[in-house]
C-alpha positions, 0 to 999 in steps of 0.5 A: 457485549454487542447486541444480537442484532448481528443475527439479522444477517444470519441467513446470508450464505457463508463466504467460503468462496471469497476473493483471495489475496487481500489479507482480509479473508479466510482462504478457500481451498484453492488459495495455494494455486492463486486466484486465476489470471488477470490480463497481463501488462502490455509491453511499454510503447515507444511513447511511454516514458522518455529516457533514461538519459546520459544526463538529465537535470531537474532544474530549480526544484525544492527537494523533500529528500525522504529522511525527515529533513525539511524541504530545501531549494531551489536546487538542480538534481542531476541524473546520469543514466538511472542514478542521481549524480548530484544535487547542486544549489544555485546562487542565482536561480534565474541565471543559467550561467550559475548552473555550469553542469547544465551546459554539458553537451547532451544534457536533457533539462526539465525546467521544474522551477518552483516545483517539488521533488520527493523520492518515489513512493512505496506501497507496502501492501499492493495487489494487482487486483483479480478476475472478480474485479475485472482489473487488467494489470495495465489499469492498476499499474498506471494508476500506481505510476500516475500517483508517483508510486514507483515501488510496490510490495505484493503481499501474497502474489494472489494472481499466481507466482509465475504471473507475479515473478514475470511482471517483476522481471519485466518491470525491472527491465522497464519493458512495461509501465510499472513500479518495481515489484517485490513479490511475497508469496502467501504460505502454500502458494504453488505447493501441491500439498497441504502444510501440516508440520513445521518441517513441511513449512520449512520445506515450502519456504526453501522451495519458494525461495528457490523460485526467487521470491522476495518474501513470504506472507502468512494469512491462513490460520496455522498452528503457532509452531508452523507459523514460527517455522515459516518466519524462522526459515524465511529469515534463514533464506534472506526473505522478508516476512509479513502477516495478516493475523486472522481473528480466527488465529489471534487467540493463539498467536497475537502480534507480539507472539508473532514478532517473538517468533520472527515475523518482521511486518504486521499488516493491518492491525489484527493481533495488536489489540489482543497483545494489549489485553490485560483483563481478558484473553479473547475478544468480546465476541457476541454469542451469535458471532460468525466469522464467515459473515462479513458483517459480523466480522467487520462490525465486531472488529470496530469494537476491538481497540476499546478492549485493549489496555489504554495509553499509559498502562503497564501492559501497553508500555511493555508491549510497545517496548518489546516490539521496538526491541524486536525491530518490528514494523507496522503497515496499518493500511488505515485507508482500506478500513476507512469506509467503516467509519463513513461509507458515504464518503468512500462511495462518493469519492471524486475519482470514481466516475472517471477512473473506476472500472464498471466491473470494479464498481460492481464488485464494490456493491453490497453483496453477502457473497463478495469480500469487503461488500458488507454494506447490506446492514451497516448502521450509524452505530457501526460508524460511530464505533469505528470512528472511536476504533480509528482514534485508539488505533491511530494513537497507538501507531503514532506512539509507536512511531514517536518511540522509534518504531517503524511504520510503513505506508500501504493501501490494500486497494481494490476493495471497499471502495478504495481505488489503486493509487488514490487509496495510497494518497489517502493513506498518507493523509490518514497517517497525518491524521494519526499525528504524523508530521507530513515530513514523517508521512513522506519518510514512512512512504519512502525511506522506511519502506525501502529499508524494510524491503532490503533489511532481510537481504542484508543490503542497503536500499538503492532507493527511498531517499534523494541523495547521490548514488541512489536510483533515480526514482522520483516524484515531481509535483507542482504544489507543495505536498508538505503543505497539503498532501491532497496535491498528490491525488490524480484529481488534485484539489481545490484552490482559489486563484488569488489573482482571478478569484476563481476556484480551480483544481491544482495538483496531481503528480506532474512527472513520475521518474523510475530508473531515470525514465520520465513518465508524464503522470497525467498522461498515464491517468488519461490512459486509465480514463480511456480504459474506463470509458471503453469499458463503460461503452462496451457495457452499454452495448452489451446491456442494450436491448 
């Protein structure tokens, strides 16, 4: 049992009015209507992105195709319009005559000799931010695209259904600089009445399907029969399903229960340890625990995996096998919880000074009234507990992957000192820490995510791997990401120049290609940096006496 020192925060106001749409908070009554409108993305300027071309050749690259296959190169990747047409090896990389396809009239050649190309990255848990964070859509979208993220799944569409579907349509038409968007609606979104019965749940699913969403997300604490109706009807309507199983509800529906009921994707990890309990039926909550107190909630969660059945136990074996049989997907979002094990690291990350908006920075600060800002009483003991929690959690996720389970990459950025784009690359590093080979990390971030997005549609994914016929959603980076995933960060990483013996920064995505349109990734991040500079200047003017 945890010590009752949790009561120190007991006088704090309840968090009934928390920001919604994160999959991390108990919703306020206004959830169904969304959380207000952020500034929509502006139209794509003529100087934002080049192409698509009748014929585009990425010359001399090493391909990391997303399937788990080892890198191979040098090759030329030939793109016609928005599709990959061919991948051709070169017998003599320095001799243009060995590349007859590059001599076709009208061919645009990008000399990427010595660079690496991988499929566009897929963030399976991505939100466009919200009014409390002060994040305009253009800011978030360019942070994603600047990190090679060409597809996102928004689990919840918390900025409103119309807003998200409009941005999905504009992105699909490349009218805005944005990843492809898969819109999942949180249960009840857009509905004018509460859902109290399984039939009402089915009615809402049918209605939201008619609006054109790609899937549904369960976050509110509904009775298990209502949740099961949501998952079943979503499957019947060809929609995907995701869930954050709140700690308020897991005693009645854990991850295994939800998977049996038809849930296809579990976000975060709530419900997994509970499915692994073999000497209890509820978490060992302190007697003075209050879920609406964010410190209670997150500090206690850091002791949860230690209560689950250990590796090698009969209970763990049975749970993993059944989840595998149900073709269940995990999207752990390690990154959004990382500050719990080292808040100083998250707070002082390299990118905050240049790329974090002041309004977002203010949102992160310790505040008992803001979601994910529970640092008003965070201790060394809490961080130690969370480090062990991570170790046990990561061990489970890695075992699940090794047994053939689906694991996707998602960030849930915009909270807890985690910045869009940067947080996603950190998630890739954390998957490697969990035991994934970097090639397995890239596969989770590309092919596995794409397969999940299209499985319920009954269609083969049109992107996610590099092969002829697939959409030209690609990431080009000058350094080898398999050797070091840090080279994918917009801030790059530190290297010693072996010739000059000087330390310098290298890396960062060079080009993000979506639908055959080539974006200068560094220029996109420069746009973000200007937004931050302007916001800081405006704040300084406002604060001046």
